[in-house]
N, C-alpha and C positions, 0 to 999 in steps of 0.2 A: 216763345211769345206766341200766344194765340189771339189773333185779331178777328173780330166778327165783321164780315163783309156782307154787302147786299148779295142776293141770289144772282146767279149767272143768267144772262139772257143770250139767246141765239141771235145772230145778225139777221136783219130783215133785208138790208140792201146788199145785193151781191152783183159784182160785175165780173166779166171774164178776166182770167189772169193775163198778165203781160206776156205777149208772144213776140219778143223782140230780140231773140238771140242773134248776135252779130249784125244787128241793124241799128241805124241811128234812130233813137226814139224822138218823137216830136215833142214830148214833154214827160214829166214824171207820171206815175200811175195816177189815173183820174181819182179825185177824192170825193167821196160821198159821206154824208154824216152816218156814223155808226149807230149801233143799237144799245149803247150804254154798257159796253163790256166792263168787267171788273179785272183790272190789269195790275199785276205786280211787276214793277220795273226794278230790276236789281242793278245797282250802280247809278243811283238816282242823282248824284252830284257831279257826274261826268259832264263834259262839255256837250256831248250829243244829247244826253238825257235831259239836261236843263233846257235844251231847245225843243226836244220832242214832247216833254210833259205838257206845256201849255197848248200845243197843237192837239194832243189827245184829249185834254180836258175840254177844249173848245169844240171838239167833235162829239162831245156828249158822253165820253167814257169816264170811268171812276178809276183814278190812278193812285196806287199805293206805292210809294217810292222808298226803296230800301237804301239806306245810307249808313255808313260806319261811324261817322263823326257827328256827334250831337250838335257841334257848332254849325253844321250845315242845315239845320232844321229850317231856319228862316228863309234861306235861299230856295229850298224846295217848296215851302208854303207859298212863296211868291209866284210859283209856276201854276198853282192851283191843285197840285198833288198833295196827298196826305203822307207826311214823312213817317217812315218806320225805321227806327234806329236799331240796327242789327249788323253784326259782322259775319258775313257769309263765309269768310275764311275759317271761322271758328265753329259755325253751326253744323251739326250733323243733319242727316237726311230727315230725321223725325222732326227736329226743330224747324227746318225749312218747310216741311209739310204743314206745320202749324201756321206758318205765315201764309200758306197758300189755300187755306180753307175758304171756300166761297169764291176763289179766283178762277176765271176761265181762260185767261191769257197771261203767260209769263214772258217778259222781255228781258233777256240777259244783255246788259250793256256795261257790265263790270269788267274790271281788269286790274292787274297789279300795277299798271302804269310805269313799266320799265324798272321795277324794283329788282330784287335779287333773283337769281335763278330759282332758288327754293320757293320764293313767294310767287313767282310767275306760274310755276306748276301747281302750287297750292290753290291759287285763285282761278287762273284761266283754264285749268284742266280739272283738278279734283273737285273744287267747289262747284264749278259749272255742272259736272256730271252728277254730283249729289243733288243739285237743284232739279235736274231732269228726273232722277229717281223719285224725288219728293213730288214732283208734278204728276208723275204717273200714279203714285200711291194715293193721291187725293182726288184723282179724276179731272185734273186740269186738261182742257181740250187742246189748246194751242200753245206752242212755244216758239218764240222768235229769238234767234241768236244773231247778235251783231258780230260778224267775223271780219274778214278782210279779203280783198281781191288777191287771188292766188293761194288761198288757204287750202292745203291738201297734204296728204302724206308725203308725196314726192315733190315737196316745195323747192328743193334745190338751194336752200339757204346754207351757206358754208358753216361747218361746225365751229369755225373760229369767229363767226359773226355773232355778236351778243343777241341779235334778233332771233337766232335759231331756237332759243328756248320758248319764246312766245309762239313761233311758227309751229313747233312740235306740240305745244299745249293746245293751240287752237285746232290743229289738225285732228288730234285725238278727241277733243270735245265735240267737234263737228261730226266726226264719224260716229261717235256714240249716240248723238242726237238722231242721226239717220237710222240707227238700229232700234230706236224706241218705238212704242206704239202711239206716240204723240203725233198730232198734226204739227208740222213744223215748217218754218221758213228760215233759211240761213241767208242773211244779208251780207253782201261782200263788197263794200266800198273800197276805193283806192286810198292812197295816202291822204289823210284828212287835213283839211285846211279850214281857216276861219273866213274864207271868202263868202260873199252872198250866194245863195242858191240860184242856179240857172236851170237850164234844161239838163236832162240826164241821157247818157248813153248806156243802154242795157246790153250786155254782151255775155260771151262765154269766156270765163277767165282762164280756161285751159288753152285758148287759141290766141294768136297774135291780134293786137288791136289795130284798127285802121290808122293809117298815117295821120298825124295831126291831133289824135285824141290824147288828151293829157291823162296821166295815170293818177290823177288827184280826184278827190271828191269833197265837196263842201260839206262841213258838218251840218249846216242848215238843210242841205239836200238830204242827207241821211235822216235827219229828223222828219222831213216831209215823207220820205219813203216808209219810215216806221209807221207814221200815222196812216198812210194809205194802205199799207199792208194790213194793219189792224182793222181798218174799215172794210176790207174786202178779203175775207178768209173763208172761201167755200169749204165745206166739210171735206176732209180727205186731202187737204193741201199738204204737199211734201215736196219742197223744191228749193233750190238755190236761186238767189236773185243777185247777180253781180252787176255793178253799175259804176260809172265814172262820170265826171263832168263832161257835158257835151262841149265839143270844141267851139270856141267863140270865133 
């Protein structure tokens, strides 16, 4: 599927990156209105994506939302995003590149959703990597990966834990993204909840967290951090952003 999108625009409003490793942040990254980026959000009917899309649209961005199920078109349209029905599990890199023509920012928020081991690797690792290859092939500038707190090769998830397949897949996909020529941000929230967003704790997910800090992150907070990351992407950005709910 080749969709014609508006031409990409460089951001005019830039602020310094969050420098809050192992510190309590006063609030989420400051939000400033962006400069109308053309965004392809993959996994557009997920809970986080449905919260992020209206924030991105309200910030002046043009959001094209990739969904697998055509029954979800109305839900996506209500967020202000443009639905694109496509199954990324089945699409090759060339077909994904067609979806990315005219796009300057890709957001990966897709996932197998706790399906089979085979589908977890097919979506969370293999399809994600194909999307990165496609992004590089057509000159996409920015790639934002929604990962999780603690995602890395030495994740220590036991082999007999069903989560190990997701942990392995995300670790491989994240490592591949770091090896690309893309500008990238890997967002690493904690265990996701449907609680309202509060303040955020930004830290180093390879180190112990301060006593009293929950290992959870509100999905609404993730959506806000996605928006603020898109709004503030200086050229050459290549970093992990790990964050949790600020303790109440």
